[in-house]
Every structure is written in structure tokens, then in C-alpha cells.
C-alpha positions as CSV (number, residue, x, y, z in Angstrom):
1,M,82.3,30.1,6.9
2,S,83.8,28.1,3.6
3,A,86.4,30.6,3.0
4,S,87.8,30.8,6.8
5,V,88.1,26.8,6.8
6,K,90.2,26.9,3.6
7,Q,92.2,29.8,4.7
8,I,92.9,27.2,7.8
9,L,93.5,24.3,5.8
10,E,95.7,26.0,3.4
11,S,97.6,27.1,6.7
12,A,97.8,22.7,7.8
13,S,101.8,22.5,5.9
14,P,99.9,20.0,4.3
15,V,99.0,17.3,6.9
16,L,96.0,18.1,9.4
17,P,97.2,15.1,12.1
18,V,94.1,14.0,13.7
19,I,94.5,12.9,17.3
20,A,93.1,11.2,19.7
21,I,94.0,12.1,23.8
22,D,93.6,10.4,26.6
23,N,95.9,12.0,29.2
24,L,95.0,15.8,29.6
25,E,99.3,16.1,30.6
26,D,99.8,15.3,26.8
27,A,98.3,18.0,25.3
28,V,101.0,20.6,25.5
29,P,104.2,18.8,25.0
30,L,102.8,17.4,21.7
31,A,101.7,20.7,20.7
32,K,105.0,21.8,21.2
33,A,106.5,18.5,19.2
34,L,103.9,18.5,16.0
35,K,104.8,22.4,15.8
36,A,108.3,22.1,16.2
37,G,108.1,19.7,13.0
38,G,105.8,21.9,11.3
39,L,102.5,21.1,11.6
40,T,100.4,24.1,13.8
41,V,97.1,23.4,12.9
42,L,95.7,20.5,14.4
43,E,92.4,17.9,14.9
44,V,91.7,17.2,18.4
45,T,88.6,14.4,18.0
46,L,86.1,14.6,20.9
47,R,86.8,11.0,21.7
48,T,87.7,10.8,25.0
49,D,86.8,12.4,28.1
50,V,89.4,14.9,28.1
51,A,89.4,16.3,24.7
52,F,87.4,19.7,25.9
53,D,90.2,20.1,28.5
54,A,92.9,19.5,26.4
55,I,91.9,21.9,23.8
56,K,91.7,24.3,25.7
57,A,94.8,23.2,27.2
58,M,96.7,23.3,23.1
59,Q,95.0,26.9,22.8
60,G,97.8,28.2,25.2
61,V,100.4,26.8,23.0
62,E,101.1,30.2,20.8
63,G,101.1,29.4,17.0
64,I,99.2,26.7,17.2
65,T,95.6,26.4,15.7
66,V,93.2,24.1,17.4
67,G,90.3,22.8,15.5
68,A,87.4,19.9,17.0
69,G,86.8,17.2,15.6
70,T,84.5,13.8,15.2
71,V,81.5,16.4,16.1
72,K,78.3,14.7,15.4
73,N,75.4,17.2,16.3
74,V,74.5,20.7,17.1
75,R,74.8,20.7,20.5
76,Q,78.1,19.7,20.2
77,L,78.9,22.8,17.7
78,K,77.1,24.9,20.2
79,D,79.5,23.9,22.8
80,L,82.8,24.0,20.9
81,E,81.5,28.0,20.3
82,E,81.3,28.7,23.6
83,L,84.8,27.3,23.8
84,G,86.0,29.3,21.5
85,V,87.6,26.4,19.3
86,D,89.4,27.7,16.4
87,F,87.6,25.1,13.7
88,A,85.2,22.0,13.7
89,V,84.9,19.3,11.8
90,S,82.7,16.5,11.6
91,P,82.5,13.1,10.4
92,G,79.1,13.4,8.4
93,S,77.3,16.1,7.3
94,T,73.4,16.1,8.9
95,H,70.9,18.6,7.6
96,E,70.6,20.2,10.9
97,L,74.7,20.3,11.2
98,L,74.9,21.8,7.9
99,E,72.5,24.6,8.9
100,A,74.3,25.0,12.0
101,G,77.7,25.2,10.5
102,I,77.3,27.6,7.9
103,E,75.8,30.2,10.7
104,S,78.0,29.4,13.5
105,S,80.5,31.4,14.7
106,I,83.5,28.8,14.1
107,P,84.5,27.9,10.6
108,F,83.1,24.1,10.0
109,L,84.3,20.9,7.8
110,P,81.8,18.5,7.5
111,A,82.3,15.4,6.0
112,V,80.9,13.5,2.9
113,S,81.6,10.9,1.1
114,T,79.0,10.7,-1.9
115,V,78.4,13.1,-4.9
116,S,74.6,13.5,-3.4
117,E,76.2,14.8,-0.1
118,M,78.5,16.7,-1.6
119,I,75.4,18.4,-3.9
120,K,73.5,19.1,-0.4
121,G,76.5,20.9,1.1
122,L,77.1,23.0,-2.1
123,D,73.5,24.1,-2.4
124,T,73.6,25.0,2.0
125,G,76.8,27.3,0.7
126,Y,79.8,24.8,1.2
127,D,82.6,24.5,-1.1
128,C,85.5,22.7,0.9
129,F,84.5,19.5,2.7
130,K,86.4,16.0,4.5
131,F,86.4,12.7,2.0
132,F,86.2,10.8,5.0
133,P,86.3,7.8,5.2
134,A,88.7,8.6,1.9
135,S,90.2,4.7,1.1
136,A,86.8,3.1,2.0
137,F,85.0,5.3,-0.8
138,G,87.4,5.1,-3.9
139,G,90.6,7.5,-2.9
140,I,92.5,9.0,-5.2
141,S,90.5,7.2,-8.1
142,A,87.0,9.0,-6.4
143,L,88.8,12.6,-6.4
144,K,89.8,12.2,-9.3
145,A,85.7,11.6,-10.6
146,F,84.7,14.2,-8.4
147,Y,86.7,16.4,-10.1
148,G,85.0,16.1,-13.4
149,P,82.0,17.7,-12.6
150,L,82.4,19.2,-9.4
151,P,85.8,21.0,-10.2
152,E,85.2,24.3,-7.5
153,L,84.8,21.7,-4.8
154,Q,88.0,20.5,-2.5
155,F,89.1,18.4,0.1
156,C,90.3,17.2,3.2
157,P,90.5,13.0,2.8
158,T,90.8,11.7,5.7
159,G,90.4,7.9,6.5
160,G,93.7,5.6,5.2
161,V,95.5,8.5,4.4
162,S,99.1,7.7,5.3
163,A,102.7,8.4,5.0
164,D,102.8,5.6,1.9
165,N,100.3,7.9,0.0
166,F,99.5,11.0,1.4
167,K,101.5,12.5,-1.1
168,D,99.9,11.2,-3.9
169,Y,96.7,12.7,-2.6
170,L,98.0,16.1,-2.7
171,A,99.0,15.7,-5.8
172,L,95.5,16.3,-6.9
173,P,94.0,19.6,-7.7
174,N,91.1,19.4,-5.6
175,V,92.4,18.1,-2.2
176,I,93.6,21.5,0.1
177,C,95.5,18.9,2.7
178,V,95.0,16.0,3.8
179,G,94.0,14.7,7.6
180,G,95.6,12.1,9.0
181,S,97.0,9.8,12.6
182,W,100.2,9.0,11.4
183,V,101.9,11.6,12.5
184,V,100.9,10.9,16.0
185,P,101.1,6.7,16.7
186,K,99.4,5.9,19.7
187,N,102.9,3.8,21.0
188,A,104.8,7.6,20.5
189,L,101.8,9.1,22.5
190,K,101.7,6.3,25.2
191,N,105.4,6.5,25.5
192,R,106.0,10.2,25.1
193,D,108.2,10.1,22.6
194,W,108.1,13.7,21.1
195,N,111.3,13.6,19.3
196,H,109.9,11.0,17.3
197,I,107.0,12.8,17.2
198,T,108.6,15.8,16.1
199,E,110.6,13.6,13.0
200,L,107.1,12.3,11.8
201,A,105.8,15.8,11.4
202,R,109.0,17.5,10.0
203,Q,108.9,14.5,7.0
204,A,105.2,15.2,6.7
205,T,106.2,19.1,6.1
206,G,109.0,17.5,4.0
207,H,112.0,18.9,6.4
208,S,113.2,16.3,7.8
209,V,116.7,16.2,9.3
210,S,116.8,12.1,9.6
């Protein structure tokens, strides 16, 4: 499943928005706002009561690839398979999740924060990981250090990645894209300021018109 994950992340151009949706009616206009700004691969976290329904709604937006984040156990992964999400992302990597992810019908991106976890994932069949929480575990310096012994691995660093530093992450040879919530600020989502979100997406993709 790693190759499929890579293909999805490569099309994240270059930011994967990490989204928590509280109001179902925001799902479709949010997806359209991000798409208008050039971000078409989205991660909706399973942190709210409407997450599954929000994913279903976003799947109806043409040109949008929708994944589920904060997948913490095999049961959730199975539920997402039934829902037919485009990909799934975990905040960590248990033995059970790694094994289930390899066998899953949907691409699975496990998270790691240590070299031991990376080697365990590599042994299981993965070569692409979410690095989380990136800033708390060394950020750019850590990713540079990982590249020496593990140049075959690629990462989507998430956690502490922002508009101020995401380009520095993307300059690293082992970073395929970055995950971040700054393109969907809580206040902008609460106020349904879709134009602002579109502009932040444009800035992230390098197509700002401001």
C-alpha cells in the first residue's frame, strides 16, 4: 500500500490540510474553497461526531481526494474501508495497525516519531510515513538525521508545521509533502470565511493573488 500512499501524497501539492469539522454543513463549501486554492487532497480527522458524514459529503466534490486522519485502531480502519475513503492516516503505529494497513483495501499512512518505529514499519512493508508530532521530535533537524541511515524512507511531517516553516521542510529530500492545519484556521472555519481559506491555500501552493 505504500506506493499508493506515495501517489496520493505526491498529488497533495505540496500541503495536506489536516481538518477537524464540527458542523456537517461546512464540509462541502470547505472542500470547494480548498480546491479553488489548489489543494485537492484533504485529511479529515476522526475527532468530531460528524467526521464520517463529513468525509461522505466531501467525497461528492469532484476532483477532491478525501482521507481520514486520527485512525487509532483496526476497527476504525475497517469502518473506513466500508466507507470507501481514499486513504487513512494514523497518529501512531501499533503492530496491529501496521499489519492491517498492509492488507487494507485503502492506502494507509502510519505515523512514526522514532527510528525504531521506522525500522519496524520498514520491516512490515512501509517506506512512507507521517512524522508526528514533527516539531516536538526534532523537526527539520531530525528529518536530516533520518536521511543518513534511512534514505529510502519518505515522510509527511505534521505537527508544528506552519506557513512560516513549511517550505524549509519541503526542501528536504525525504519530505514528500507536509501536513498542516494553518490553511484552515479555526476562526475562518467558524465564520465560514471561504475566501480567506482559498487565499491561504493559494499561498501554500505558491499561487497567491494577493
